[in-house]
Legacy VTK file of the C-alpha trace (Angstrom):
# vtk DataFile Version 3.0
C-alpha trace
ASCII
DATASET POLYDATA
POINTS 301 float
61.781 91.164 110.126
60.575 92.604 106.824
57.509 90.980 105.298
57.804 92.467 101.812
54.791 94.792 102.048
56.254 97.705 104.023
56.111 101.281 102.813
59.769 102.214 102.488
60.725 105.873 102.639
64.114 105.770 100.955
66.495 108.653 101.554
69.991 108.384 100.037
73.085 106.367 99.289
76.618 107.277 100.346
80.026 106.689 98.718
82.956 107.275 101.098
86.721 107.420 100.852
88.696 105.783 98.056
91.904 106.319 96.145
92.645 108.757 93.354
96.436 109.053 93.537
95.917 110.010 97.185
93.453 108.681 99.756
90.171 110.515 100.239
88.137 111.367 103.335
85.095 112.849 101.581
81.619 111.300 101.452
79.308 111.845 98.480
75.535 111.490 98.944
73.104 110.406 96.209
69.595 111.559 97.138
66.747 109.189 96.149
64.698 109.239 93.967
66.123 112.216 92.034
69.645 110.729 92.031
71.213 114.120 92.724
74.692 114.333 94.295
75.872 116.462 97.207
78.987 116.120 99.380
78.720 115.898 103.156
80.367 118.490 105.361
81.257 115.525 107.612
84.267 113.494 106.493
85.895 110.225 107.460
88.347 110.379 110.379
91.195 110.184 107.861
91.674 109.872 104.126
91.414 106.125 103.441
90.912 103.510 100.765
89.887 99.842 100.731
87.205 100.407 103.391
83.896 98.562 103.849
80.432 100.101 104.166
77.167 98.883 105.727
74.005 100.489 107.118
71.369 100.190 109.803
68.821 101.659 107.426
66.826 104.571 108.798
69.331 105.040 111.633
73.013 105.184 110.617
75.656 103.980 108.188
79.137 102.684 109.003
82.518 102.754 107.234
84.850 100.131 108.713
88.576 99.546 108.435
90.605 100.494 105.381
94.076 101.867 104.827
95.454 105.394 105.242
99.161 105.398 106.079
98.560 102.114 107.958
95.853 99.507 108.433
92.748 100.827 110.222
90.673 99.139 112.934
88.305 102.061 113.535
84.660 102.335 112.468
83.161 105.700 111.511
79.399 106.179 111.895
77.200 108.529 109.835
73.984 109.178 111.752
70.869 109.773 109.614
69.274 112.175 108.795
71.715 114.842 110.042
74.657 113.046 108.365
76.874 113.752 111.363
80.032 111.671 111.847
81.222 109.953 115.029
83.686 107.128 115.608
82.725 104.017 117.547
84.453 103.052 120.776
84.316 99.491 119.414
86.912 98.576 116.789
87.524 95.668 114.458
89.353 92.726 116.030
92.481 93.689 114.075
93.371 96.652 111.875
92.579 95.573 108.315
91.616 96.565 104.801
89.904 94.889 101.809
87.093 93.422 103.949
83.473 92.908 102.896
80.555 94.259 104.935
76.778 93.879 105.057
74.006 94.397 107.604
70.888 92.814 109.012
69.228 96.206 109.284
67.804 96.927 112.735
69.932 94.202 114.337
73.637 94.083 113.424
76.323 94.692 110.819
79.028 92.221 109.807
82.595 92.813 108.572
84.236 89.703 107.123
87.654 88.791 105.792
90.274 91.296 104.663
93.976 91.454 105.337
96.009 92.605 108.345
99.428 90.948 108.178
97.760 87.959 106.470
94.401 87.101 104.932
91.536 86.857 107.449
88.695 84.326 107.756
86.999 85.904 110.793
83.744 87.872 110.841
83.196 90.736 113.285
79.646 91.676 114.302
78.515 95.188 115.315
75.270 94.882 117.272
72.810 97.792 116.916
71.947 100.098 118.599
74.711 99.808 121.214
77.390 99.454 118.477
79.172 96.764 120.486
81.582 94.375 118.729
81.750 90.588 118.962
83.327 87.987 116.678
81.371 85.084 115.203
82.251 81.478 115.938
81.527 80.887 112.241
84.272 81.877 109.787
84.583 82.233 106.029
85.394 79.034 104.132
88.954 80.294 103.682
90.957 83.314 104.803
90.464 85.882 102.046
90.675 89.521 101.057
89.092 91.799 98.422
85.674 90.170 98.833
82.303 91.917 98.710
79.015 91.357 100.503
75.290 92.083 100.579
72.346 91.057 102.759
68.784 89.839 102.558
67.904 91.799 105.669
66.137 89.736 108.315
67.298 86.465 106.770
70.957 86.114 105.720
74.082 87.858 104.474
76.385 86.759 101.644
80.166 87.147 101.172
81.308 86.485 97.595
84.493 86.317 95.581
87.857 87.685 96.714
91.236 86.008 96.758
92.936 83.566 99.129
96.205 81.650 99.077
94.904 79.598 96.145
94.013 82.553 93.918
90.753 84.187 92.903
87.498 82.837 94.413
84.113 82.110 92.813
82.442 80.803 95.972
79.751 82.542 98.046
79.447 82.039 101.811
76.084 82.621 103.524
75.586 83.765 107.128
72.091 82.890 108.374
71.172 85.618 110.825
69.085 83.812 113.446
72.105 81.858 114.713
74.960 83.420 112.666
75.764 80.054 111.118
77.809 79.723 107.912
77.038 77.643 104.834
78.400 77.805 101.304
76.121 78.117 98.289
76.030 75.475 95.583
75.777 78.414 93.169
79.022 80.256 92.389
79.982 83.421 90.543
80.214 83.120 86.746
83.978 83.364 87.134
86.379 83.613 90.057
87.002 87.299 90.769
88.044 90.008 93.186
86.898 93.145 93.965
83.385 93.130 92.538
80.733 95.538 93.888
77.893 94.082 95.944
74.350 95.369 96.498
70.925 93.852 97.221
67.213 94.202 96.648
66.282 92.793 100.051
63.729 89.941 100.021
64.358 89.463 96.295
67.995 89.154 95.149
71.599 90.259 95.605
74.069 91.284 92.920
77.841 91.060 92.373
78.929 93.512 89.653
82.227 93.642 87.752
85.559 92.651 89.275
88.884 91.300 88.093
89.202 87.642 87.153
92.546 88.001 85.394
90.834 90.415 83.015
88.338 93.078 84.053
84.649 92.113 84.103
81.541 94.086 83.095
78.999 91.371 83.899
76.585 91.325 86.821
75.675 88.082 88.608
72.357 87.838 90.472
71.628 85.579 93.459
67.868 85.057 93.811
67.188 84.680 97.524
64.236 82.280 97.419
66.537 79.416 96.345
70.012 81.011 96.296
70.267 80.391 92.559
72.642 82.329 90.292
71.847 83.996 86.957
73.705 86.632 84.964
72.022 89.829 83.828
71.693 90.773 80.179
72.598 94.298 81.346
76.266 95.008 82.083
78.266 97.828 83.630
79.117 100.648 81.229
82.596 99.163 80.974
84.560 96.364 82.611
85.373 97.664 86.101
87.062 96.549 89.315
87.301 98.128 92.784
83.915 99.877 92.572
81.383 100.083 95.431
77.699 99.178 95.462
74.640 100.245 97.446
70.898 100.181 96.820
67.600 101.993 97.164
65.728 98.897 98.290
62.913 97.721 95.978
63.903 100.428 93.473
67.488 100.182 92.171
71.097 99.300 92.868
74.029 101.641 92.212
77.651 100.889 91.314
79.978 103.869 91.758
83.609 104.584 90.950
86.183 101.869 90.397
88.986 101.335 87.904
88.819 100.486 84.218
91.450 102.022 81.950
91.515 104.828 84.540
89.749 105.608 87.823
86.061 106.382 87.386
83.600 108.948 88.711
80.639 107.281 86.995
77.627 105.774 88.786
75.692 103.008 87.012
72.117 102.236 88.105
70.393 98.836 87.893
66.636 99.389 88.103
64.548 96.651 89.780
62.754 94.444 88.884
63.671 94.600 85.181
67.401 94.783 86.016
67.966 97.374 83.313
71.088 99.558 83.385
71.312 103.337 83.063
74.033 105.801 84.072
73.409 108.779 86.346
73.946 112.323 85.157
75.407 112.929 88.629
78.987 111.758 89.178
81.271 111.325 92.168
83.107 114.478 93.235
86.417 112.836 92.289
87.174 109.812 90.109
88.213 107.074 92.529
88.659 103.370 93.136
88.715 101.292 96.357
85.855 103.225 97.970
83.084 102.110 100.332
79.321 102.541 100.075
76.113 102.116 102.072
72.542 103.402 101.865
69.665 104.715 103.960
66.646 103.028 102.383
64.415 104.102 105.255
63.149 101.755 107.958
62.963 98.333 106.269
LINES 1 302
301 0 1 2 3 4 5 6 7 8 9 10 11 12 13 14 15 16 17 18 19 20 21 22 23 24 25 26 27 28 29 30 31 32 33 34 35 36 37 38 39 40 41 42 43 44 45 46 47 48 49 50 51 52 53 54 55 56 57 58 59 60 61 62 63 64 65 66 67 68 69 70 71 72 73 74 75 76 77 78 79 80 81 82 83 84 85 86 87 88 89 90 91 92 93 94 95 96 97 98 99 100 101 102 103 104 105 106 107 108 109 110 111 112 113 114 115 116 117 118 119 120 121 122 123 124 125 126 127 128 129 130 131 132 133 134 135 136 137 138 139 140 141 142 143 144 145 146 147 148 149 150 151 152 153 154 155 156 157 158 159 160 161 162 163 164 165 166 167 168 169 170 171 172 173 174 175 176 177 178 179 180 181 182 183 184 185 186 187 188 189 190 191 192 193 194 195 196 197 198 199 200 201 202 203 204 205 206 207 208 209 210 211 212 213 214 215 216 217 218 219 220 221 222 223 224 225 226 227 228 229 230 231 232 233 234 235 236 237 238 239 240 241 242 243 244 245 246 247 248 249 250 251 252 253 254 255 256 257 258 259 260 261 262 263 264 265 266 267 268 269 270 271 272 273 274 275 276 277 278 279 280 281 282 283 284 285 286 287 288 289 290 291 292 293 294 295 296 297 298 299 300
C-alpha cells in the first residue's frame, strides 16, 4: 500500500480507441514529463469506442469492453515498457460498452456498470498479475451506463455520475478495497451528469471533469480523499466537453483528452497538482475523437 513518500518514476499516459466518424484502434502515448505524443505500433484488437481504461502502474494497462460493430467483452492489455498488446483469456461477464474502470494498482482492476442489452449494476474485478476475472458481491447503487471512475490506490475506488432509468446521476459510489464493499458518498457531483472524465492524484484527491448534464459542462469537481468531501476547481476545461477520457501522472498532473464540444476534439488539457491549475498541451491526439479510453503508467506506486 502506498505511504505517500515513495519515489515515483512516472512514464506515460495512453489514450486508446474512440470515435471520429468511424471507430479507432490506435493508441496515443503521452510521455511524462515532457508531454510529447507518439503513437504505438500496437493497436487495439479492433476499432472501438466507448471503452474503459485502467492500469496496474509499472506493469500494464488494460482497455476493457466497448463497441465496434457489436458489444465487446474482451480486454486488451498493453504491457509496459515495451507497449506490446495481448488480449486476456478472461473476459467481462457480458459484452458491454459505456462502463467505468479504475484500479488498485498492484492488486486488481475494476470495471463497473455499462450497458449490454440493459443498464448494468455489476462490477467485474481483474486480479493482477494472473489477470483472472471475478464479479463482486457488491453492486452499484443502481444499474447505470456512461459513468466514470478513479481510484485512491491501496484504499478505495470511486464510480461517479452516469445515467440510469431515472435520468442523469450526481451520486458517487465508493468501493473500499480491503473487502470490496460498496458505500455511497454524502458528497455528490455539482450537477447530475454523464460522461465526465475521471482521473486521480492517489492519496490526495480524485477529479470528475466536464460531462453532459442537459448542457455541456466545463467544470471540474474534486473529491478530497481524506474525508470524501467535494469542491469545484476555479480552473475549468478549455471548453465545455463530454465524452473525454482522463488519466494522470500521479503526484504531478491529470490529463483530459479528446471528447466532444461543438465538434470532436484532439486537445489535451492538463491539471497540475497541487495548485489545480489548467494548461493545454502543445501535443494533440493523432485524430480528433470522442468516446475514447485512457490509463497511465505512473511507475510503481
